[in-house]
C-alpha positions, -999 to 999 in steps of 0.1 A, spaced: 276 -492 -252 310 -476 -247 337 -471 -221 351 -439 -206 387 -427 -205 402 -398 -185 437 -387 -193 454 -362 -169 420 -347 -162 423 -314 -142 397 -291 -128 405 -256 -115 384 -228 -100 406 -198 -106 439 -206 -89 424 -234 -68 429 -269 -83 404 -294 -71 410 -324 -95 446 -334 -100 458 -352 -131 433 -381 -130 441 -410 -153 413 -436 -154 399 -462 -178 364 -475 -173 357 -505 -196 326 -509 -217 298 -523 -196 317 -518 -163 300 -505 -131 325 -480 -117 320 -463 -83 337 -431 -72 340 -432 -35 355 -409 -9 348 -385 20 328 -353 14 348 -327 -5 371 -353 -22 361 -343 -57 340 -373 -67 309 -354 -78 331 -328 -95 348 -356 -115 314 -371 -124 301 -337 -136 332 -333 -157 324 -366 -175 288 -354 -179 299 -320 -193 283 -300 -165 317 -289 -153 343 -276 -178 376 -296 -179 405 -273 -172 431 -297 -185 436 -332 -199 410 -350 -219 379 -371 -216 369 -398 -241 336 -416 -243 342 -446 -266 363 -433 -295 350 -397 -292 369 -369 -275 341 -352 -256 363 -328 -236 349 -297 -253 314 -310 -262 282 -298 -245 265 -321 -221 237 -328 -246 261 -341 -272 280 -366 -250 256 -395 -250 253 -397 -212 223 -396 -189 225 -385 -153 205 -394 -123 208 -369 -95 204 -370 -57 171 -350 -62 145 -368 -82 137 -336 -102 103 -349 -114 76 -326 -128 49 -327 -102 20 -320 -127 30 -348 -150 23 -385 -147 51 -411 -144 47 -419 -180 50 -383 -191 79 -377 -168 98 -406 -183 91 -397 -219 94 -359 -216 130 -357 -228 122 -377 -259 91 -356 -266 111 -324 -264 136 -339 -289 108 -345 -314 106 -383 -312 74 -399 -325 47 -408 -300 50 -445 -309 87 -446 -302 83 -427 -269 55 -452 -258 77 -482 -267 107 -469 -249 87 -459 -218 70 -493 -217 103 -511 -219 119 -489 -191 88 -494 -169 91 -532 -174 127 -532 -163 120 -510 -133 87 -526 -124 68 -493 -128 40 -506 -151 13 -502 -124 23 -466 -117 25 -450 -151 -7 -429 -147 2 -417 -112 18 -384 -104 50 -381 -83 31 -371 -51 14 -405 -51 47 -424 -51 71 -434 -24 107 -421 -24 120 -453 -39 94 -453 -67 102 -417 -75 139 -426 -78 130 -454 -101 111 -430 -123 142 -407 -124 163 -438 -135 136 -447 -160 139 -412 -175 176 -419 -181 169 -453 -195 145 -441 -222 172 -419 -236 193 -449 -245 226 -433 -234 261 -447 -239 269 -441 -202 247 -438 -171 259 -414 -144 246 -416 -108 253 -388 -83 245 -401 -49 210 -413 -60 201 -430 -27 211 -402 -3 175 -390 3 161 -425 10 156 -441 44 178 -471 54 154 -498 41 147 -481 8 184 -476 3 190 -514 5 160 -521 -19 172 -495 -44 208 -507 -42 195 -542 -52 174 -526 -80 204 -507 -95 226 -538 -94 198 -558 -111 194 -530 -137 231 -531 -145 230 -568 -151 199 -566 -173 210 -538 -196 248 -542 -194 254 -504 -197 286 -486 -186 277 -469 -153 296 -445 -131 282 -441 -96 292 -415 -69 287 -423 -32 304 -415 1 289 -448 14 316 -475 11 289 -503 16 272 -491 -16 306 -491 -33 315 -526 -21 282 -541 -31 276 -524 -65 310 -519 -81 330 -539 -106 357 -512 -101 361 -488 -72 380 -455 -75 390 -441 -41 394 -404 -41 410 -380 -16 415 -343 -21 410 -345 -58 435 -373 -63 430 -410 -70 444 -430 -41 437 -465 -55 417 -483 -82 406 -519 -81 378 -544 -75 361 -542 -41 379 -572 -28 413 -560 -41 409 -528 -23 397 -545 9 423 -572 10 453 -553 -5 450 -515 3 479 -493 -9 479 -470 21 463 -462 54 436 -440 39 422 -467 16 425 -494 43 405 -472 67 379 -462 42 371 -496 27 354 -520 52 328 -515 78 335 -511 107 368 -495 97 402 -511 102 418 -503 136 452 -485 135 476 -488 165 508 -469 168 539 -490 170 577 -488 168 600 -511 148 619 -535 170 641 -559 152 618 -579 128 587 -570 147 566 -539 157 561 -532 194 526 -518 201 522 -498 234 484 -500 233 488 -538 236 511 -536 266 542 -535 244 533 -567 225 556 -573 195 537 -581 163 558 -603 141 559 -598 103 579 -608 73 573 -574 55 602 -550 49 602 -527 79 620 -494 84 650 -491 107 647 -498 144 628 -471 163 609 -460 132 571 -454 137 547 -478 121 509 -482 122 496 -517 127 462 -522 110 438 -548 123 403 -556 109 376 -559 136 366 -594 125 402 -607 131 402 -597 167 388 -613 199 388 -602 235 396 -622 267 391 -611 304 427 -608 313 445 -579 331 458 -556 304 459 -520 293 426 -523 275 391 -515 289 358 -527 274 339 -494 271 308 -504 253 291 -533 234 267 -527 206 244 -557 200 230 -559 165 215 -594 166 238 -618 149 268 -597 154 280 -574 182 308 -547 183 330 -542 214 345 -508 217 378 -509 236 401 -481 248 437 -483 258 456 -463 284 475 -447 255 441 -432 243 437 -454 212 403 -469 204 397 -504 190 366 -520 176 362 -558 178 335 -577 160 321 -606 180 296 -634 174 274 -652 200 255 -641 231 283 -642 256 293 -607 268 317 -593 292 306 -565 316 314 -530 304 344 -517 323 362 -551 323 400 -551 317 406 -572 287 434 -585 264 432 -585 226 439 -617 208 447 -620 171 469 -638 146 500 -618 136 495 -628 100 462 -609 98 480 -576 106 487 -549 80 516 -525 84 518 -488 73 547 -464 74 543 -441 103 553 -410 82 541 -416 46 512 -439 57 520 -461 27 516 -498 30 546 -518 40 548 -550 19 
């Protein structure tokens, strides 16, 4: 197995540049997830690694080979798409082995590789079935099996779970994580779902508008975001952001009735705008007269989410536990420990440290 390195990778469509000087190293055997909102360039970047999109500038290496100008078939990668793309008239066994058959591999080799892939993916009982007799999750496992039998250096996944319902998404997420542990291959996975990114990745690459915002492990990005965009994208529910103004060594927040949030980070000059970031699980509400109103409570069983609004128009989500609930429409105060707050420059939106 081998790693992947991108150096100043650029993609242009005519005069429009969509990928901007991406530098990235994915280690041998690492599970790397590209995550970001729709249109951020994550699928384009994956297709550049696969050779399905021409690289306009920079270079891409897979292992020791410079593959920037190589055709997709010569790069040693296998890609699993959002669509299963199975041949409906072929059995599971034939679908998984078709690529090897077209490349002239002996029947014995094909049978052995398909058998091993079906063992890994628990498809042994379905080899003689055709795709129409399979569930969505089983079809996606067949598509993954087709990639496994090729024995690639790198596996590429382009939002492979998007077409599945919620329960199957969870099941397949576990299957993909187990697959990575069993075969130890280098994998690059594209998703817009930050929960998938957090649960699957060794390394997350957060993209926005074709640029890398931050790279790190899931917990590094969650606990130490570089800017407001990363802080808001990683974590579910998202971090709350409240507008404030520097006042001495603190930040005064109008949405909290002017409460001053104390901090030891280096703040801009007095009067400068600052965003205060607060994770929902670090907050609690109390029925006290304040500028916040409890609009709605979502009960999800073991956890609930309170949706608050301020007189300044800002919205706040609070994660709560237990069965006690305040009536909707109650005026409430927000309690939290100042040390749990994050601070972001009000102009650049970069983290203040």
